[in-house]
Wavefront OBJ file of the C-alpha trace (Angstrom):
o trace
v 57.254 249.938 59.626
v 54.652 247.637 58.084
v 57.190 245.068 56.894
v 57.653 241.789 58.674
v 60.479 241.720 61.158
v 63.110 239.012 60.712
v 65.048 236.963 63.224
v 67.769 239.600 63.626
v 65.539 242.686 63.474
v 65.228 243.044 67.250
v 67.641 241.644 69.806
v 67.579 242.444 73.490
v 69.889 241.455 76.314
v 69.752 241.417 80.074
v 70.634 244.587 81.958
v 72.250 243.828 85.310
v 74.212 246.164 87.572
v 74.432 248.859 84.907
v 75.725 246.567 82.165
v 74.085 244.880 79.188
v 74.581 241.123 79.056
v 73.849 238.734 76.209
v 73.346 234.995 76.561
v 73.959 231.938 74.410
v 70.385 230.795 74.918
v 67.626 233.072 73.658
v 63.868 233.437 73.699
v 62.540 233.335 70.138
v 59.641 235.782 69.851
v 56.897 234.703 67.450
v 54.597 237.001 65.477
v 51.041 236.044 66.566
v 49.558 237.226 63.268
v 51.966 235.548 60.851
v 52.630 231.839 61.396
v 56.317 230.968 61.284
v 57.532 234.578 61.410
v 59.982 235.584 64.146
v 59.949 239.166 65.436
v 63.248 238.929 67.294
v 65.239 237.358 70.077
v 65.607 238.150 73.765
v 68.304 236.932 76.101
v 67.365 233.891 78.186
v 68.811 234.328 81.659
v 70.349 231.412 83.508
v 69.807 230.751 87.204
v 73.179 232.420 87.800
v 72.160 235.496 85.794
v 69.062 235.806 87.979
v 71.173 235.559 91.132
v 73.494 238.242 89.759
v 70.530 240.563 89.196
v 69.348 240.115 92.781
v 72.882 240.705 94.051
v 73.259 243.872 91.945
v 69.957 245.263 93.197
v 70.838 244.400 96.799
v 74.231 246.108 96.480
v 72.650 249.273 95.068
v 69.907 249.404 97.687
v 71.629 251.116 100.680
v 72.765 254.169 98.715
v 69.463 254.511 96.839
v 67.404 254.144 100.026
v 69.599 256.741 101.760
v 68.527 259.436 99.295
v 65.534 261.588 100.117
v 62.388 261.008 98.062
v 62.976 264.347 96.341
v 66.531 263.323 95.412
v 65.277 260.021 94.033
v 62.518 261.818 92.117
v 65.083 264.136 90.522
v 67.175 261.202 89.315
v 64.075 259.404 88.077
v 62.944 262.493 86.158
v 66.321 262.620 84.426
v 66.124 258.906 83.646
v 62.753 259.122 81.900
v 63.548 262.320 79.974
v 63.521 261.755 76.224
v 61.776 258.407 76.475
v 59.245 259.507 73.857
v 61.930 259.830 71.178
v 61.817 256.079 70.508
v 58.074 255.648 71.054
v 57.269 254.975 67.401
v 59.844 252.184 67.319
v 58.726 250.817 70.687
v 55.132 250.741 69.416
v 56.046 249.037 66.143
v 57.972 246.302 67.957
v 55.242 245.815 70.565
v 52.585 245.621 67.861
v 54.499 242.856 66.111
v 55.326 240.772 69.171
v 51.965 241.264 70.899
v 49.568 241.489 67.935
v 47.763 244.653 69.043
v 47.192 247.497 66.601
v 49.926 250.131 66.347
v 47.842 252.878 67.982
v 47.251 250.783 71.096
v 50.936 249.888 71.279
v 51.825 253.575 71.114
v 49.420 254.341 73.976
v 50.918 251.410 75.915
v 54.308 253.144 75.894
v 52.794 256.579 76.515
v 50.965 255.434 79.659
v 54.264 254.279 81.166
v 55.634 257.819 80.942
v 52.420 259.348 82.302
v 52.367 256.971 85.270
v 56.068 257.568 85.930
v 55.592 261.334 86.057
v 52.443 261.093 88.177
v 54.418 259.020 90.674
v 57.116 261.682 90.869
v 54.469 264.210 91.894
v 54.060 262.197 95.107
v 57.652 262.791 96.261
v 56.677 265.034 99.162
v 54.141 262.490 100.460
v 56.493 259.509 100.447
v 58.259 260.289 103.714
v 55.439 262.236 105.335
v 55.001 261.126 108.939
v 52.151 261.458 111.388
v 52.318 261.884 115.138
v 50.130 260.199 117.747
v 49.916 262.614 120.667
v 49.562 261.437 124.277
v 46.046 260.584 125.421
v 44.969 262.157 128.740
v 44.985 259.575 131.499
v 47.008 257.050 129.511
v 50.758 256.406 129.381
v 52.312 259.751 128.279
v 53.863 258.604 125.035
v 54.194 260.434 121.737
v 54.588 258.161 118.700
v 55.825 259.071 115.258
v 54.552 256.817 112.465
v 56.830 256.758 109.438
v 57.643 254.609 106.420
v 60.730 252.892 105.093
v 61.496 250.998 101.882
v 61.535 247.209 101.727
v 64.685 246.407 99.747
v 64.876 244.555 96.433
v 61.575 244.203 94.602
v 60.698 242.191 91.500
v 58.069 243.468 89.087
v 56.592 240.867 86.707
v 54.394 242.108 83.863
v 52.161 240.286 81.339
v 52.088 240.370 77.545
v 48.924 242.400 76.988
v 49.896 245.915 78.148
v 53.399 245.229 79.481
v 54.887 248.731 79.390
v 51.823 250.530 80.728
v 51.289 247.944 83.481
v 54.936 248.291 84.497
v 54.294 252.000 84.986
v 51.668 251.237 87.630
v 54.276 249.734 89.965
v 57.906 250.374 89.017
v 58.140 254.157 89.585
v 56.327 253.824 92.908
v 58.728 251.111 94.029
v 61.780 253.167 93.085
v 60.421 256.405 94.538
v 59.774 254.599 97.840
v 63.491 253.794 97.988
v 63.589 250.231 96.717
v 65.770 248.853 93.949
v 64.092 246.771 91.286
v 64.321 243.890 88.865
v 61.868 243.926 85.967
v 60.828 240.678 84.320
v 59.138 241.272 80.940
v 56.785 238.601 79.543
v 58.663 235.739 77.826
v 56.295 235.709 74.835
v 56.586 239.476 74.202
v 59.704 240.809 75.960
v 61.348 242.967 73.312
v 59.747 246.417 73.521
v 59.592 246.320 77.331
v 63.231 245.247 77.726
v 64.396 247.964 75.322
v 62.452 250.727 77.054
v 63.368 249.739 80.609
v 67.052 249.453 79.725
v 67.034 252.998 78.354
v 65.708 254.213 81.707
v 68.001 251.977 83.746
v 71.115 253.247 81.949
v 70.460 256.717 83.396
v 70.047 255.519 86.999
v 72.841 254.432 89.364
v 74.034 250.889 88.464
v 71.911 248.177 90.043
v 68.972 250.411 90.936
v 66.996 249.081 87.953
v 67.708 245.750 86.282
v 66.016 243.823 83.464
v 65.928 240.041 83.261
v 64.257 238.065 80.475
v 64.067 234.304 80.225
v 62.034 231.149 80.507
v 59.763 231.010 83.545
v 61.360 227.809 84.824
v 64.663 229.681 85.331
v 63.108 232.687 87.064
v 62.316 231.276 90.521
v 65.221 233.239 92.001
v 63.422 236.499 91.246
v 60.712 235.408 93.687
v 62.161 232.911 96.161
v 65.618 234.478 96.746
v 66.104 235.511 100.380
v 67.180 239.011 99.301
v 63.973 239.718 97.373
v 61.676 241.607 99.729
v 58.598 241.876 97.512
v 57.146 240.627 94.238
v 54.575 242.595 92.276
v 52.869 240.335 89.729
v 50.229 240.985 87.103
v 48.867 237.934 85.297
v 46.573 234.966 85.592
v 45.048 233.491 88.740
v 47.093 230.325 88.220
v 50.237 232.408 87.860
v 49.417 234.364 91.006
v 48.925 231.135 92.951
v 52.355 229.929 91.845
v 53.961 233.260 92.791
v 52.499 233.012 96.308
v 53.796 229.467 96.697
v 57.322 230.499 95.735
v 57.200 233.686 97.814
v 56.051 231.773 100.899
v 59.465 230.120 101.204
v 60.938 233.351 102.571
v 57.713 235.096 103.627
v 58.261 237.456 100.705
v 55.450 239.981 100.286
v 53.353 239.967 97.153
v 50.985 242.264 95.310
v 48.846 240.286 92.871
v 46.757 241.863 90.124
v 45.108 238.866 88.524
v 42.298 238.113 86.121
v 38.900 239.741 86.030
v 35.345 238.965 85.028
v 34.139 242.564 85.104
v 30.425 243.248 84.942
v 29.017 246.279 83.135
v 25.527 246.996 84.499
v 23.297 248.983 82.159
v 20.263 250.283 84.055
v 16.910 251.097 82.465
v 17.635 254.832 82.333
v 21.121 254.535 80.832
v 22.147 256.891 78.037
v 22.980 254.763 74.990
v 24.048 257.391 72.484
v 27.111 257.053 70.242
v 29.458 258.465 72.883
v 28.427 255.930 75.513
v 28.204 253.011 73.077
v 31.712 253.813 71.813
v 32.985 253.699 75.403
v 31.295 250.381 76.102
v 32.496 248.888 72.821
v 36.102 249.867 73.603
v 35.722 248.501 77.131
v 34.842 245.107 75.666
v 36.940 244.776 72.511
v 40.119 246.839 73.043
v 43.261 244.704 72.607
v 41.068 241.969 71.094
v 39.482 241.549 74.521
v 42.811 240.776 76.209
v 42.690 243.238 79.108
v 42.150 242.166 82.711
v 39.810 245.097 83.393
v 37.811 244.818 80.165
v 34.079 244.303 80.550
v 33.622 240.523 80.376
v 29.879 240.385 81.133
v 27.232 242.957 80.215
v 24.039 242.964 82.278
v 21.381 245.142 80.665
v 17.826 245.957 81.759
v 15.515 243.893 79.605
v 13.831 247.025 78.226
v 17.166 248.231 76.767
v 18.680 244.934 75.614
v 17.808 245.149 71.924
v 18.975 248.759 71.722
v 22.311 247.913 73.304
v 22.859 244.826 71.138
v 22.063 246.896 68.035
v 24.602 249.509 69.094
v 27.346 246.941 69.577
v 26.378 245.208 66.342
v 26.745 248.418 64.331
v 30.295 248.787 65.639
v 31.226 245.143 65.149
v 30.144 245.361 61.534
v 32.914 247.925 61.015
v 35.672 245.807 62.613
v 38.550 244.964 60.327
v 40.700 242.059 61.480
v 44.293 242.302 60.288
v 47.938 242.973 60.935
v 48.557 245.460 63.724
v 50.883 247.667 61.652
v 48.631 247.792 58.586
v 46.546 250.901 57.940
v 42.859 250.251 58.455
v 43.275 247.346 60.878
v 41.020 247.827 63.912
v 41.521 244.451 65.625
v 44.580 242.247 65.718
v 45.008 238.569 66.595
v 44.972 236.961 70.003
v 48.463 236.661 71.418
v 48.767 232.893 71.778
v 47.460 229.898 69.794
v 46.260 228.376 73.067
v 44.134 231.447 73.790
v 42.630 231.294 70.304
v 41.711 227.657 70.908
v 40.176 228.519 74.305
v 37.998 231.349 72.958
v 36.867 229.186 70.038
v 35.975 226.453 72.524
v 33.823 228.853 74.579
v 31.992 230.015 71.450
v 31.468 226.458 70.234
v 30.142 225.431 73.642
v 27.672 228.327 73.610
v 26.453 227.409 70.128
v 26.010 223.764 71.098
v 23.944 224.890 74.103
v 21.621 226.746 71.756
v 22.751 230.260 72.652
v 22.214 233.171 70.268
v 25.804 233.696 69.040
v 26.397 236.518 66.561
v 29.840 236.668 64.916
v 31.307 239.464 62.818
v 34.196 240.276 60.520
v 36.257 238.138 58.182
v 39.318 236.114 59.082
v 42.384 237.417 57.208
v 43.891 235.438 54.342
v 47.316 235.367 52.684
v 50.307 235.466 55.037
v 47.901 236.054 57.939
v 45.977 232.826 57.304
v 46.427 230.584 60.322
v 47.313 233.494 62.594
v 45.688 233.716 66.012
v 42.622 235.544 64.700
v 39.121 235.074 66.109
v 35.944 236.673 64.783
v 34.488 239.039 67.416
v 31.105 238.011 68.750
v 28.124 238.822 70.963
v 26.293 236.053 72.814
v 22.767 237.246 73.610
v 21.123 235.970 76.806
v 23.070 232.725 77.161
v 22.459 230.338 80.033
v 24.341 232.000 82.952
v 26.018 228.672 83.777
v 27.895 228.565 80.455
v 31.633 229.176 80.614
v 31.259 232.145 78.256
v 29.717 233.824 81.325
v 31.489 232.216 84.276
v 35.069 232.279 82.973
v 37.243 235.137 81.788
v 37.128 234.894 78.001
v 40.193 237.099 77.401
v 39.079 237.425 73.805
v 36.694 239.450 71.609
v 33.530 237.703 72.778
v 30.957 239.081 75.218
v 27.801 237.682 76.820
v 24.927 240.187 77.064
v 22.449 239.135 79.747
v 19.075 240.676 80.582
v 17.864 241.536 84.077
v 14.560 242.876 85.413
v 15.475 244.829 88.547
v 18.479 246.483 90.140
v 18.941 244.003 92.970
v 19.044 241.144 90.471
v 21.719 242.966 88.464
v 23.893 243.447 91.558
v 23.475 239.810 92.585
v 24.419 238.544 89.117
v 27.390 240.908 88.854
v 28.791 239.733 92.209
v 28.138 236.059 91.480
v 31.663 235.394 90.239
v 35.120 234.351 91.390
v 36.530 237.719 90.345
v 36.520 241.216 91.798
v 38.737 243.451 89.706
v 36.486 246.122 88.197
v 32.927 246.896 87.196
v 30.809 249.678 85.793
v 27.345 251.196 86.221
v 25.604 252.922 83.314
v 22.750 255.200 84.368
v 21.497 258.768 84.111
v 20.853 258.826 87.871
v 23.616 259.922 90.221
v 21.846 258.248 93.118
v 21.463 254.946 91.292
v 25.097 255.077 90.196
v 26.347 255.395 93.772
v 23.804 252.935 95.148
v 24.812 250.183 92.728
v 28.538 250.990 92.652
v 28.901 250.678 96.428
v 27.357 247.200 96.325
v 29.781 245.790 93.750
v 32.504 243.584 95.249
v 35.455 244.803 93.214
v 38.384 247.172 93.504
v 37.431 249.809 90.933
v 34.087 250.985 89.556
v 33.462 253.302 86.604
v 30.259 255.311 86.158
v 29.069 255.550 82.530
v 32.502 254.415 81.438
v 34.773 251.365 81.651
v 38.193 250.146 80.619
v 41.955 250.504 80.842
v 42.175 253.658 78.746
v 39.565 255.292 81.013
v 41.379 254.585 84.289
v 42.177 257.419 86.679
v 45.941 256.898 86.825
v 46.148 258.637 90.225
v 43.747 256.250 91.947
v 44.533 252.985 93.759
v 43.864 250.015 91.492
v 43.659 246.319 92.326
v 41.360 243.402 92.878
v 39.259 241.587 95.428
v 38.488 237.870 95.707
v 40.501 235.846 93.160
v 41.397 239.000 91.238
v 44.179 239.453 93.769
v 45.127 241.916 96.486
v 47.291 244.939 97.056
v 46.984 248.241 95.246
v 48.975 250.022 92.564
v 49.091 253.703 91.539
v 48.965 256.818 93.675
v 50.232 257.105 97.243
v 48.592 253.733 98.001
v 50.865 252.260 95.348
v 53.909 253.816 97.019
v 52.860 252.524 100.454
v 52.618 249.027 98.966
v 56.417 249.176 98.593
v 57.070 250.477 102.114
v 56.998 249.182 105.655
v 55.386 251.139 108.469
v 57.594 252.024 111.412
v 56.563 253.530 114.758
v 58.967 255.339 117.132
v 57.505 255.936 120.583
v 58.980 258.539 122.969
v 57.971 258.426 126.620
v 57.607 261.665 128.603
v 59.317 260.748 131.948
v 58.238 263.939 133.735
v 54.610 263.382 132.825
v 54.916 259.742 133.859
v 56.443 260.750 137.201
v 53.661 263.246 137.864
v 51.116 260.521 137.166
v 52.703 258.422 139.904
v 51.731 261.080 142.393
l 1 2 3 4 5 6 7 8 9 10 11 12 13 14 15 16 17 18 19 20 21 22 23 24 25 26 27 28 29 30 31 32 33 34 35 36 37 38 39 40 41 42 43 44 45 46 47 48 49 50 51 52 53 54 55 56 57 58 59 60 61 62 63 64 65 66 67 68 69 70 71 72 73 74 75 76 77 78 79 80 81 82 83 84 85 86 87 88 89 90 91 92 93 94 95 96 97 98 99 100 101 102 103 104 105 106 107 108 109 110 111 112 113 114 115 116 117 118 119 120 121 122 123 124 125 126 127 128 129 130 131 132 133 134 135 136 137 138 139 140 141 142 143 144 145 146 147 148 149 150 151 152 153 154 155 156 157 158 159 160 161 162 163 164 165 166 167 168 169 170 171 172 173 174 175 176 177 178 179 180 181 182 183 184 185 186 187 188 189 190 191 192 193 194 195 196 197 198 199 200 201 202 203 204 205 206 207 208 209 210 211 212 213 214 215 216 217 218 219 220 221 222 223 224 225 226 227 228 229 230 231 232 233 234 235 236 237 238 239 240 241 242 243 244 245 246 247 248 249 250 251 252 253 254 255 256 257 258 259 260 261 262 263 264 265 266 267 268 269 270 271 272 273 274 275 276 277 278 279 280 281 282 283 284 285 286 287 288 289 290 291 292 293 294 295 296 297 298 299 300 301 302 303 304 305 306 307 308 309 310 311 312 313 314 315 316 317 318 319 320 321 322 323 324 325 326 327 328 329 330 331 332 333 334 335 336 337 338 339 340 341 342 343 344 345 346 347 348 349 350 351 352 353 354 355 356 357 358 359 360 361 362 363 364 365 366 367 368 369 370 371 372 373 374 375 376 377 378 379 380 381 382 383 384 385 386 387 388 389 390 391 392 393 394 395 396 397 398 399 400 401 402 403 404 405 406 407 408 409 410 411 412 413 414 415 416 417 418 419 420 421 422 423 424 425 426 427 428 429 430 431 432 433 434 435 436 437 438 439 440 441 442 443 444 445 446 447 448 449 450 451 452 453 454 455 456 457 458 459 460 461 462 463 464 465 466 467 468 469 470 471 472 473 474 475 476 477 478 479 480 481 482 483 484 485 486 487 488 489 490 491 492 493 494 495 496 497 498
């Protein structure tokens, strides 16, 4: 497991209309920890391959949509059965192509199965209607409000938690009666493509398809007239481009984009080991590469030194290394460009005179030159620095002091983003008071982070963090249209005329 993969170790194809398809062109998947090492190859779809995937999904749609939600749920339960049997292999591949530690990669695959099964528990709600009864004195009409699927949907996932993130949308789309095309990330497609194909093989042909390839050849997954909706998780720039392409056919979109989450630590917060471990994970999990990680920590001035000491004690135990190696607690960043960006933010903070504290040792040997960055805390930097205003997406966090609650709320909301946030306090009243003032889609109390998410709850962003919701019945409704059928009571109408 810990050995380096070679160019032929992992090879994935496309899966279209129930059949695997390989291509002459391939995506070469680099190991972010080991310069020059290739983890494997994924098929690179052509424009025609993309069109075939849309056609296959469109052809499968009428029969799939005609099933009841319970019938679809039964088929989906059969399709996901046994998925855990290959989880160790899935995790090992994901660790190598993504860079994250093996344990996180294993959880990534586990969360997909959990989300899938939670979605199936909603089967009885999917088609539940509501009736609007006649209003006395008004037109005597009774209206049934119901829901129907959209058609072909495309689900595009990012490199950081690709399998888990897919689980927040794909099962809800299928359960609602849509057929789907999954596009794994081009820089880390292997584990996701393998897992989704195993599920797709057990569903009717065309219901679930997998297409990998270079982004420039993927426009048909978004702009094709037969694609009814695109669900995209990624950067703000990527979301903007998706909307532009989708606008050509008024295709709907759900966008879950970047975040600049604020963790607000009030004066009465409990900062014992349990809470400090939660906050540390919320910041540094996946080397900081999670959209809903805490990206800014605002702490009451009276507790700043205590909090910084708690984070410092944990950072001193960080071991940078290869994700599959025993003892590694933090892997590399995924891309060289992201490493350069994080280093630039840290350098800028240092040049501005900020108190930058770095930890850990960069790996040597065959890991030298990998995308590793030393984790850091930046204590009370100027709030105008990019380390505060931009999403770092790396293992670096600004810790900023505040003096009163209203100031903390103002600072937390003073950002382009609105994905998540957290409030740390011993007071239930203060928790609710502050949480309800935060302009973001999800708020934790005395907790924060992807592994602490309630997987039944609607999740999504505000402002430039996107719109639309995933998970739960809200996530199912995001893949449905609302339909109203109004029935007039002619006898009642006639009596009104008299």
